[in-house]
N, C-alpha and C positions, 0 to 999 in steps of 0.2 A: 289880609294875611290870614290864612287858615292855620289853626292850631292842630298839630298832629296829636291824636289820641292813641295811647298805647292800646293794643288789643287786650281784652279782659282775659285773665288767666283762668283756667278751669282744671285744677288739679284735684283729684280725689284720692285720699289715702285711706287705707283700711284701719281706721281708728274708732274708738268708742267714746272718746271724751266729748263732752258738751260744753260750750262756752255760753255763759250768760252775761249780758250787759244790761243790768236792771234799770239804770236811771237815765233820764233825759237831763239836759242842762238845767242847773239850778236857776230858779227865777230870781230876778233882782229884788222883788218885793218880799222874798222869803217864804212865799206860799209853796205848797206841794205842786209840782208841775203836773198839769192835768193829763199828761201823756205817760206818767209813771204807773206801771202795772202794780196793783195793790196786793196781789196774791202770790208773790214770789215764794214765801215760806211754805205755803200750802203746795205749790207746784213742785218745789225742790223735794219735799217729803214724798212725792209720788214717783220721782225719777230714780231708777236703779242703775245709774251709770255715773262714772266720775264726772264731776262738774268743776269747771274753773270759772271764777267770777273775775271780770275785768272792770275797772273803774278808776276813780280818782280818790285821792286822800279826802276823808271827810264823809264818804258814802258808807252806808251801813254794810258791814260784812255779813253775807248770807251763807257762805260755805267756807270750809277751812282753807281752801286754796284761793285766796283773793290776791290778785296781782294788780297793784296800784301804779298809776302814772307811767304806764309802759310807753316807750317810744313807738312811733308808727311802724317801723320795720318789725318790731317784736309782736305787735298786734297782728300785722299781716301774716307773720309766720304761724302764730297760734291759730288764726282762722284757717290756714291751709292744713293744719294738723288735726283739727277737730272733725268730728262726724257731722255736727250741725251746731248752729248757734241760735240763741233766742234773745230777742231784744225788744224793747218798746221802740216807738218812733224816735230815733235819735241818730247821732252820727254813725253809730256802729252798724246800722242796717245798710247805710250807703257804702261803708268800707267793705262789708261782707259782699255786697253786690259787685264792687270794683274788683274784688279778688275772685269773682266767679264762683263763690260758695253760697249755696242756697241756705237760707235760714228761716226762722219763724219770727214774724214781727207782730207784736201785740198792740193793736190800735184801739183808740177810744174816741177822741174828738177831732183828730187830724185825719185827713182823707188819704187813704192809700192810693187812690187813683191820681192824686196830685203829687204826693211826697214819697210814695212807695215804688217798688220795683216788682213787676209781674213775675219775675223768676223766683221770688220768695213765696213762702206760705204766709199770706197776709190775713190775720184773724181779726175781723171787725165784728163786734156783736150785732150792731144795728146801725144802718145809715142814718136813722133818725137822731142818733147821738152826735153826729158830726157838727162841729161849730159852724154856724152860718157864714162867718167870715173867716176863711182859712188863712188869711194873710194878716190877721189882727194879732196883737201881742198876746201871748199865752198867759201873761200875768193877769189878764182880765177874765180868764176862764177858770171856773171852779173845778177842782178835782172831784170826781164822782166814781166811786168803786163800781157802781151798778152799770157803768158804761163799758166794762171790760168783759171778755169771755172768761168763763170759769177755768180753773186749773185742769179739770177733767177734759175740757175741749182741747186745751193745749196738748195734754198728754196723748190724746187720740192722734193728733197730727204728728207728734213727736215719734210715736210708735210706728207710724206708717211711713215715715220719712226714710230716705236712703240709709241703709246700714252697711 
């Protein structure tokens, strides 16, 4: 039996809002997820557009407009209303792709060729930083800020993305 897949939507609205989804799933061992981008505060300081942060209760609030624990239909609506979104390798990049909305994904140790979508702007600092076993538990991988692109690199792609 074949499962029918709905066609991906591709709506573009003329908006200037940016969505950030800063955090990947919390690790069971309590360590910082190695996929979490460490320079959010520096990046946010460089952005001169309205920003909405989405996430869950318990995550650090980085901007005044932090929308927590939104149901999936509300997340989908926000994605359609934003100019672009920025996320680390997490659920959010897959949801953005499913909505047909291009975003910027900040990679470190996970491989965008395996877990990413080519329609997005995938920013990987160096392939040498990729975890040798991409299907190992992330709990065993240490967080290393040096494995991420700088906020200036992200800003360059943000400024050249669709407006």
